[in-house]
C-alpha positions in Angstrom: -48.7 -79.2 70.2 -47.4 -78.9 72.8 -45.9 -81.2 75.7 -46.8 -80.7 79.1 -44.2 -83.9 80.1 -41.2 -85.4 78.3 -41.9 -88.6 76.2 -39.4 -92.0 77.9 -37.7 -92.1 74.9 -35.7 -89.0 76.4 -35.1 -90.7 79.5 -31.7 -92.4 78.1 -30.1 -90.1 76.3 -29.4 -87.5 79.4 -27.3 -88.5 81.3 -24.8 -86.5 82.8 -20.9 -86.9 81.9 -18.0 -85.2 82.7 -16.4 -84.1 79.2 -12.3 -85.6 80.2 -13.3 -88.7 81.8 -16.6 -90.4 80.1 -16.2 -94.2 80.8 -15.4 -96.9 78.1 -18.5 -98.8 77.9 -20.1 -95.9 77.7 -17.7 -95.2 74.6 -17.8 -98.3 73.5 -21.8 -98.2 73.8 -21.3 -95.2 71.5 -19.3 -95.9 68.8 -21.6 -99.9 68.2 -25.0 -97.8 67.6 -23.9 -95.2 65.5 -21.7 -97.8 63.4 -25.6 -97.7 61.3 -24.1 -94.6 59.9 -20.7 -96.2 58.6 -22.7 -96.8 54.8 -20.4 -97.0 51.6 -23.1 -95.9 49.7 -25.5 -93.6 52.2 -29.0 -91.8 50.9 -28.9 -90.0 53.7 -26.9 -87.8 55.0 -26.9 -85.9 58.5 -24.9 -83.4 58.9 -24.1 -81.3 61.8 -22.6 -77.9 63.3 -20.7 -78.2 66.6 -18.9 -75.9 68.4 -17.7 -76.3 71.2 -20.1 -78.7 72.3 -18.4 -81.3 75.2 -20.5 -80.9 77.2 -24.0 -82.5 75.2 -22.3 -83.5 71.7 -22.5 -87.7 73.6 -26.4 -87.0 74.3 -27.1 -86.4 71.6 -24.8 -89.2 69.9 -26.8 -91.4 71.9 -30.0 -90.2 70.4 -28.8 -90.2 67.2 -27.2 -93.9 68.4 -30.8 -95.4 69.0 -32.3 -94.0 65.3 -34.5 -96.4 64.0 -34.8 -96.4 59.9 -35.2 -98.1 56.3 -32.4 -94.7 54.3 -28.5 -96.0 54.3 -27.3 -92.6 56.6 -23.6 -91.6 56.7 -23.5 -89.0 60.5 -20.8 -86.6 59.5 -19.6 -83.5 62.1 -17.5 -80.1 60.6 -15.9 -79.4 63.8 -15.7 -75.3 64.0 -12.4 -74.8 65.6 -14.2 -76.6 68.9 -10.9 -75.4 71.2 -12.3 -78.1 74.6 -13.0 -81.6 73.5 -15.3 -82.3 70.7 -12.3 -82.7 68.3 -11.4 -86.2 71.2 -14.7 -87.1 71.3 -15.5 -87.7 68.1 -13.2 -89.6 67.5 -13.6 -91.9 70.3 -17.0 -92.3 69.6 -15.7 -92.6 65.8 -17.8 -90.3 64.0 -16.8 -89.4 60.9 -16.0 -85.5 61.9 -14.6 -82.1 59.6 -12.7 -79.1 60.6 -13.6 -76.1 59.7 -11.9 -72.7 60.2 -13.5 -70.2 58.4 -16.3 -69.8 62.2 -20.0 -69.5 61.9 -22.6 -72.3 61.2 -23.1 -72.1 57.7 -19.3 -72.4 57.0 -19.8 -75.7 59.0 -22.6 -76.2 56.9 -21.8 -75.7 53.9 -18.4 -77.8 54.3 -20.5 -80.6 55.6 -23.1 -80.1 52.8 -19.6 -80.3 50.5 -18.8 -83.3 51.5 -22.1 -85.8 51.6 -22.5 -88.0 49.1 -26.1 -89.1 50.1 -29.7 -88.0 48.2 -30.9 -86.1 51.5 -29.1 -84.0 53.7 -30.7 -83.7 57.7 -28.9 -80.9 59.2 -28.9 -81.3 63.0 -27.5 -79.0 66.2 -25.0 -80.3 69.0 -27.5 -79.2 71.9 -30.6 -81.7 70.1 -32.2 -84.8 70.9 -34.5 -87.4 67.9 -36.7 -89.5 68.5 -36.1 -92.5 67.1 -38.0 -92.3 63.8 -37.0 -88.7 63.2 -35.0 -89.7 60.2 -37.8 -91.4 58.5 -40.5 -88.8 59.2 -38.5 -86.1 58.2 -37.2 -87.5 54.6 -40.1 -89.4 53.3 -42.0 -85.8 52.6 -39.4 -85.8 49.6 -39.7 -88.7 48.3 -42.9 -86.5 46.6 -41.1 -84.2 43.3 -43.2 -81.2 45.1 -41.4 -81.5 48.4 -38.1 -79.7 48.4 -38.3 -78.8 52.0 -39.2 -80.4 56.1 -38.8 -79.6 58.9 -40.0 -80.6 62.0 -42.0 -79.2 65.4 -39.5 -78.4 69.3 -40.0 -78.5 72.2 -37.1 -77.2 75.0 -35.7 -80.0 77.7 -36.4 -78.4 81.2 -33.7 -77.8 83.0 -32.6 -76.1 86.3 -32.6 -72.9 85.3 -36.5 -73.0 82.8 -38.9 -75.3 83.9 -41.0 -76.8 82.1 -43.9 -75.1 82.7 -41.9 -71.7 81.8 -41.5 -73.0 78.4 -44.0 -74.5 77.4 -45.2 -70.2 77.6 -42.3 -69.9 75.2 -42.8 -72.3 73.1 -46.6 -71.0 72.8 -45.6 -67.9 71.6 -43.3 -69.0 69.4 -46.0 -70.8 68.0 -47.8 -68.0 67.6 -45.0 -66.5 64.8 -44.8 -69.3 63.6 -48.6 -69.9 62.6 -48.5 -65.6 62.2 -45.2 -66.4 58.7 -47.1 -69.9 57.9 -50.6 -67.5 56.5 -48.5 -65.1 55.3 -46.4 -67.4 53.4 -43.1 -67.4 54.6 -42.4 -70.4 55.9 -39.6 -70.4 55.2 -38.2 -68.8 58.1 -39.4 -71.4 59.9 -36.6 -73.3 58.8 -34.3 -73.7 61.9 -31.2 -75.9 60.6 -31.4 -77.6 63.8 -34.6 -80.0 61.5 -34.7 -79.5 58.2 -34.2 -81.4 54.8 -33.4 -80.7 51.7 -32.4 -82.5 48.1 -28.8 -82.4 48.5 -29.0 -81.3 44.3 -31.7 -78.6 45.3 -29.5 -76.9 48.2 -26.5 -77.4 45.4 -28.0 -76.1 42.4 -28.9 -72.6 44.7 -25.4 -72.3 45.7 -25.8 -73.7 49.0 -25.3 -71.7 52.8 -25.0 -68.2 52.6 -22.3 -67.6 54.7 -22.7 -63.7 54.9 -24.7 -64.0 57.6 -23.8 -62.6 61.3 -26.1 -64.8 63.4 -28.0 -62.8 66.3 -27.0 -59.4 63.7 -29.5 -60.4 60.5 -32.8 -60.5 60.5 -31.7 -63.1 58.0 -30.5 -66.4 58.8 -28.8 -69.2 56.8 -30.9 -72.0 57.3 -34.0 -69.6 57.1 -32.2 -68.7 53.4 -31.5 -71.9 52.3 -35.3 -72.5 53.2 -35.9 -69.4 51.0 -34.2 -71.1 47.8 -35.4 -74.2 47.7 -38.9 -72.9 47.0 -37.6 -72.0 43.6 -37.2 -76.4 44.0 -40.6 -77.1 45.5 -42.7 -77.1 48.6 -41.9 -76.6 52.4 -43.8 -79.3 54.4 -44.1 -78.7 58.1 -43.4 -82.1 59.6 -46.1 -82.1 62.9 -46.3 -85.7 64.1 -44.8 -86.6 66.9 -42.2 -89.1 65.2 -40.1 -86.1 64.0 -40.5 -83.7 67.6 -37.1 -82.2 68.3 -36.0 -81.5 71.9 -33.9 -79.3 72.7 -31.6 -77.7 74.9 -33.5 -74.5 76.8 -29.2 -73.5 76.8 -29.8 -69.9 74.9 -33.0 -68.8 76.5 -30.5 -70.0 79.4 -28.7 -67.4 77.7 -31.0 -64.4 77.7 -31.5 -64.2 81.0 -34.6 -66.3 81.0 -37.8 -67.6 79.4 -39.2 -63.8 80.7 -36.4 -62.0 79.0 -36.2 -63.9 75.9 -40.1 -63.8 74.7 -38.4 -59.8 75.6 -36.0 -60.9 73.2 -38.1 -63.1 70.3 -41.3 -60.1 70.5 -38.2 -57.1 69.7 -37.3 -60.0 66.8 -40.7 -60.3 65.5 -41.1 -56.7 64.8 -38.0 -56.3 62.7 -39.7 -58.3 60.3 -43.6 -57.3 60.8 -42.5 -55.4 57.1 -42.8 -59.4 55.6 -45.8 -59.6 57.4 -47.7 -57.4 56.1 -46.1 -57.8 52.1 -47.8 -59.4 49.8 -48.1 -63.7 50.6 -45.8 -63.5 46.5 -43.4 -61.0 47.6 -39.6 -62.5 48.8 -38.6 -61.2 52.2 -36.1 -58.5 52.0 -32.3 -59.4 52.7 -29.5 -59.0 51.9 -26.9 -60.2 49.3 -28.2 -64.0 48.3 
């Protein structure tokens, strides 16, 4: 579904702040709301890689602090060599964190996966905003043993660079590519690290996250690769409800030079994958070393 307007729950998390001058009131509020993730016996572990995320970190944490869930949940953020105030803000909010020196999101995710204590792993990113029902929306389907991985739909939050109408163009093109992948049996490629879930036991049994991929250089990715391996354990389930629909920053699109250039870049990227779509559905995608 394409959302032409922003949901009302987003408003309270889109505040602006200066990383070097955050009010005590805001930090106290976040510490209090994030207290729900301080548990000795978690059922769910939310794991998040973070690299120089001082400008968006508190917004993401605010959205997680408003989660309404039936599951005992812990939160782990892997600080991946941040040089800004990321660690300072994590400490101020009372968030459990790891410092991961090997550079790359896959290394950060793997460290958090290893440290996690929950039966279920929920993957998130530092530049996204999560609806109040997100945890349950992605974890509930995993009660079915035939499902090994869940992921959800997403939209982009508009900015001065990219208005909402322009972002809808990009999202429409992306959804068409996602549709083609599902039709050809490559839904694993649709799984994004900012909103997916699986059982920790299954992830560890297939070797965890693949740290050999180089973001932006390989056709494959650590999140899609993980989803592909989890097909050995069960099927992939797409969560389409508004309760699981994530809103992501448009900063990567802005980095590409705006929506039109981002669409062009995506088109070129999908051309590289065209061989996958033309193969029989029961053939695994070409890959580098597992």
